[in-house]
C-alpha positions in Angstrom: -34.5 45.5 -115.1 -33.1 43.2 -112.5 -35.4 40.7 -110.8 -36.0 41.5 -107.1 -34.4 39.0 -104.7 -37.2 36.7 -103.4 -35.9 35.4 -100.0 -39.1 33.3 -99.3 -38.8 31.6 -102.7 -35.1 30.8 -102.1 -35.9 29.5 -98.7 -38.7 27.2 -100.0 -36.4 25.7 -102.7 -33.7 25.1 -100.0 -36.3 23.3 -97.8 -37.4 21.2 -100.8 -33.9 20.2 -101.5 -33.4 19.3 -97.9 -36.6 17.3 -97.8 -35.5 15.4 -100.9 -32.1 14.7 -99.3 -33.8 13.5 -96.1 -36.2 11.3 -98.0 -33.3 9.8 -99.9 -31.3 9.4 -96.7 -34.2 7.7 -95.0 -34.6 5.4 -98.1 -30.9 4.4 -98.0 -30.9 3.9 -94.3 -34.0 1.7 -94.6 -32.6 -0.2 -97.5 -29.2 -0.8 -95.7 -31.2 -1.9 -92.6 -33.2 -4.4 -94.6 -30.1 -5.7 -96.3 -28.4 -6.2 -92.9 -31.6 -7.8 -91.4 -32.6 -9.9 -94.3 -29.9 -10.1 -96.9 -26.9 -10.4 -94.9 -27.9 -13.5 -93.0 -28.7 -15.2 -96.3 -25.4 -14.1 -97.7 -23.5 -15.3 -94.6 -25.5 -18.5 -94.4 -24.8 -19.3 -98.0 -21.2 -20.1 -96.8 -22.5 -22.8 -94.3 -24.4 -26.0 -94.4 -28.2 -25.5 -94.3 -30.2 -28.6 -93.1 -33.4 -26.9 -94.3 -32.3 -26.6 -97.9 -33.6 -28.6 -100.8 -32.0 -31.4 -102.8 -33.0 -33.8 -105.4 -35.3 -35.8 -103.1 -37.1 -33.0 -101.2 -37.8 -29.2 -101.4 -37.2 -28.7 -97.7 -35.1 -30.3 -94.9 -32.7 -32.2 -97.0 -30.8 -33.1 -93.9 -33.6 -35.3 -92.7 -33.7 -37.3 -95.9 -30.0 -37.8 -95.9 -30.0 -38.7 -92.3 -32.5 -41.4 -92.8 -30.5 -42.9 -95.8 -27.4 -42.8 -93.7 -29.3 -44.4 -90.8 -30.7 -47.2 -92.9 -27.2 -48.1 -94.1 -25.7 -48.1 -90.6 -28.5 -48.7 -88.1 -30.7 -51.7 -87.2 -34.2 -51.9 -85.6 -35.1 -48.3 -85.1 -36.8 -45.6 -87.4 -37.2 -41.8 -87.3 -40.7 -40.9 -86.2 -40.4 -37.1 -85.7 -38.0 -34.4 -86.0 -37.5 -30.6 -85.6 -34.9 -28.2 -87.1 -34.6 -24.8 -85.4 -32.3 -22.1 -86.8 -30.1 -20.4 -84.3 -28.4 -17.7 -86.4 -25.5 -17.6 -88.9 -24.9 -21.1 -89.8 -26.2 -22.5 -86.5 -29.0 -25.0 -86.1 -30.6 -27.2 -83.3 -31.9 -30.5 -84.4 -34.1 -32.9 -82.5 -34.7 -36.4 -83.8 -37.1 -38.8 -82.2 -36.7 -42.6 -82.9 -38.9 -45.6 -82.1 -37.9 -49.2 -81.9 -39.7 -51.5 -84.3 -42.3 -52.6 -81.6 -43.0 -48.9 -81.1 -43.0 -49.3 -77.4 -39.7 -47.3 -76.8 -38.5 -43.9 -78.0 -35.1 -42.5 -78.2 -34.5 -38.8 -78.6 -31.3 -37.5 -80.1 -30.3 -33.8 -80.1 -27.7 -32.3 -82.4 -26.1 -28.9 -82.9 -25.0 -27.9 -86.3 -22.4 -25.0 -85.9 -20.9 -23.6 -89.1 -20.5 -26.9 -91.1 -19.9 -29.1 -88.0 -22.4 -31.4 -86.3 -22.1 -32.5 -82.7 -24.5 -34.8 -80.7 -25.3 -33.0 -77.5 -25.5 -36.1 -75.4 -24.2 -39.2 -77.1 -27.0 -41.7 -77.1 -27.1 -45.4 -76.2 -27.5 -48.0 -77.4 -25.0 -48.0 -80.1 -26.2 -48.0 -83.7 -24.7 -51.4 -84.7 -25.1 -54.7 -82.9 -21.7 -56.0 -81.6 -22.0 -59.2 -83.6 -22.3 -57.3 -86.9 -19.2 -55.3 -86.0 -17.2 -58.3 -85.0 -18.1 -60.3 -88.1 -17.6 -57.3 -90.4 -14.1 -56.6 -89.1 -12.7 -60.1 -88.4 -14.4 -63.3 -89.6 -12.2 -65.3 -87.2 -13.0 -63.2 -84.0 -12.8 -65.0 -80.7 -16.4 -64.0 -80.2 -17.4 -66.9 -82.4 -15.1 -69.6 -81.2 -17.5 -70.7 -78.5 -20.7 -69.8 -80.4 -22.2 -73.3 -79.9 -22.0 -72.9 -76.2 -23.7 -69.4 -76.4 -26.4 -70.8 -78.6 -27.2 -73.6 -76.1 -27.3 -71.1 -73.2 -29.6 -68.7 -75.2 -31.9 -71.7 -76.1 -32.5 -72.5 -72.5 -33.4 -68.8 -71.8 -35.7 -68.6 -74.8 -37.6 -71.7 -73.7 -38.6 -69.9 -70.6 -40.3 -67.0 -72.4 -44.1 -66.8 -72.9 -45.1 -68.0 -76.3 -46.6 -64.6 -77.2 -43.2 -63.0 -77.0 -42.0 -61.3 -80.2 -38.1 -61.5 -80.4 -35.8 -59.4 -82.5 -32.4 -61.1 -82.9 -29.1 -60.7 -84.8 -28.1 -63.8 -86.8 -24.5 -64.3 -88.0 -23.9 -66.8 -90.8 -21.0 -69.3 -90.9 -20.6 -68.7 -94.6 -21.6 -65.5 -96.5 -24.8 -65.8 -98.7 -25.8 -64.2 -101.9 -29.2 -62.5 -101.8 -30.8 -65.3 -103.7 -29.3 -67.7 -101.2 -30.6 -65.5 -98.3 -34.1 -65.7 -99.7 -33.9 -69.5 -99.8 -32.4 -69.6 -96.3 -35.3 -67.4 -95.0 -37.9 -69.8 -96.6 -36.4 -72.9 -95.0 -35.3 -71.5 -91.6 -37.6 -68.7 -90.5 -41.1 -69.9 -91.4 -43.3 -66.9 -90.8 -40.5 -64.9 -89.3 -39.1 -61.9 -91.2 -35.8 -60.4 -92.0 -35.6 -56.7 -90.9 -32.1 -55.7 -91.9 -29.5 -57.3 -94.0 -25.8 -56.8 -93.3 -23.8 -56.5 -96.6 -20.2 -57.7 -96.9 -18.7 -54.3 -98.0 -14.9 -54.9 -97.6 -12.3 -57.4 -96.8 -12.6 -58.3 -93.1 -9.8 -56.8 -91.1 -9.5 -55.5 -87.6 -7.3 -52.6 -88.7 -9.9 -50.7 -90.7 -12.1 -48.0 -89.1 -15.1 -48.4 -91.4 -18.5 -49.4 -89.9 -20.8 -52.3 -91.0 -23.3 -51.4 -93.8 -26.6 -53.0 -94.8 -30.1 -52.3 -95.9 -33.7 -52.5 -94.4 -35.9 -55.1 -95.9 -38.9 -53.1 -95.1 -39.0 -49.6 -93.6 -41.0 -46.5 -93.2 -39.5 -43.0 -93.5 -40.4 -39.4 -92.7 -40.7 -37.4 -96.0 -40.5 -33.6 -95.5 -42.1 -33.1 -99.0 -43.3 -35.1 -101.9 -41.5 -34.8 -105.2 -42.2 -35.7 -108.8 -39.1 -37.4 -110.1 -37.8 -37.4 -113.7 -37.4 -40.6 -115.5 -33.6 -40.0 -115.6 -33.5 -39.8 -111.8 -35.3 -43.0 -111.4 -33.0 -44.7 -114.0 -29.9 -43.3 -112.2 -30.9 -44.5 -108.6 -33.2 -47.5 -109.2 -35.1 -48.6 -106.0 -33.6 -45.8 -103.9 -36.8 -46.3 -102.0 -39.8 -48.5 -102.6 -41.3 -45.7 -104.7 -38.3 -44.9 -106.8 -38.5 -47.2 -109.8 -40.0 -47.4 -113.3 -42.3 -49.9 -114.5 -39.6 -51.4 -116.6 -37.3 -51.8 -113.6 -40.1 -53.7 -111.6 -40.4 -56.1 -114.5 -36.7 -56.5 -115.2 -35.3 -56.8 -111.7 -35.7 -59.9 -109.6 -36.4 -59.4 -105.8 -32.6 -59.9 -105.0 -31.7 -57.5 -107.8 -34.1 -54.9 -106.4 -32.4 -55.3 -102.9 -29.0 -55.0 -104.4 -30.0 -51.9 -106.4 -31.5 -50.3 -103.4 -28.3 -50.8 -101.4 -26.1 -49.3 -104.1 -28.5 -46.5 -105.0 -28.5 -45.3 -101.4 -24.7 -45.2 -101.5 -24.5 -43.6 -104.9 -27.0 -40.9 -103.9 -25.4 -40.3 -100.5 -22.1 -39.8 -102.4 -23.5 -36.7 -104.0 -24.3 -35.1 -100.6 -20.8 -33.9 -99.9 -21.8 -31.1 -97.6 -23.9 -33.5 -95.5 -21.1 -36.1 -95.3 -18.5 -33.4 -94.3 -20.5 -32.4 -91.1 -18.4 -34.8 -89.0 -14.7 -34.9 -88.4 -12.7 -38.0 -89.6 -12.7 -39.6 -86.2 -15.6 -41.1 -84.3 -18.0 -40.8 -87.3 -21.6 -41.9 -87.2 -22.2 -40.4 -90.7 -20.6 -42.4 -93.5 -17.4 -41.1 -94.9 -17.1 -40.5 -98.7 -14.0 -42.8 -98.6 -16.1 -45.8 -97.2 -18.9 -45.1 -99.7 -16.4 -45.2 -102.6 -14.6 -48.3 -101.3 -17.9 -50.1 -100.8 -19.2 -49.4 -104.3 -15.9 -50.6 -105.7 -16.0 -53.8 -103.6 -19.7 -54.8 -104.4 -19.1 -54.1 -108.1 -16.4 -56.7 -108.0 -17.8 -59.2 -105.4 -21.6 -58.6 -105.6 -23.9 -57.8 -102.8 -23.5 -60.6 -100.3 -24.5 -60.9 -96.6 -22.9 -62.2 -93.6 -25.8 -61.7 -91.2 -29.3 -60.4 -90.7 -31.6 -58.9 -88.0 -34.7 -60.9 -87.7 -38.1 -60.8 -86.0 -39.6 -64.2 -84.8 -41.8 -65.7 -82.2 -40.4 -68.0 -79.5 -41.0 -71.3 -81.3 -39.4 -70.0 -84.5 -36.3 -68.9 -82.7 -36.0 -72.2 -80.8 -36.3 -74.1 -84.1 -33.6 -71.8 -85.6 -31.2 -72.4 -82.7 -31.7 -76.2 -82.8 -31.7 -76.9 -86.5 -31.0 -73.7 -88.4 -28.6 -74.0 -91.3 -25.5 -71.9 -91.6 -26.1 -70.2 -88.2 -22.9 -69.2 -86.5 -24.1 -67.0 -83.8 -27.4 -65.6 -82.5 -27.9 -62.6 -80.1 -31.3 -61.4 -78.8 -31.5 -57.6 -78.9 -35.1 -56.9 -78.1 -38.2 -58.8 -76.7 -41.8 -57.7 -76.6 -44.4 -59.7 -74.6 -47.0 -58.8 -77.2 -47.1 -56.1 -79.8 -50.2 -53.9 -80.0 -49.1 -52.5 -83.4 -49.0 -55.8 -85.2 
């Protein structure tokens, strides 16, 4: 006997099938929407430089760590005090960096836009990163700027004598003959008294006016903004000794002299920055403020053969110390005052 046709049952089955199809349709539409809203940006951004990504030194904001290393190598007498990185969509970021001078009485704000692997400073900032004396001595040891240096020192001496004794002075000092770091320590002892060296320029290539490299050096004492704290493996510390004052093993502290620690600090910064190819590639080849991979490689090759020697320093002194240096300082070719502070509340 044939089963009677049940229209309501068939209609219910059809409705269930349609409901299942609708549920699956909603599920797939939701999944695709989530992929577009969450997955696609990550996929797209993976093709572009991300300043908030991690690296060997930090779990976040690797750009800031790299920027500070680059700044120490290329910049005197200022330090990063605050920063902000704001994503602006598919490979685009806005970056604000706030710097203070060493006396902490002036600030300088720099704003950058990273647009798909290219960085641009929104309003090029002044003053320039490198003191003009460092630039001239780095590129041409016989520059005309130094032919009348005795006259300039006499004129500067008369002006310094007029300053209140409480004035703190930051100056650039260029040497007549390059010094090893051991010789620099001895020079400081006999010529600066209680004054201090802030930044040491390193002879990193044969002087020539035809090259487009920039002067390099290292800070003798500095503070930095650390986005995160990391525990470093022994192998990392051995690979980059004295990358910062905290990157060393107990054996390295024992085995390295102060001059060797300074030299290792300089070369470790270069060697580490050499591994940050995506960061170094943010600028075009012309008008660079970030180091180029070519200059890093050439510098490492040069100091490996010649050692880490200096042709000048940035110093902090009081009035009497600078007067004595101008009058009787040894191996002093040129001096230029770059900053004065009547009295420093932070010291």
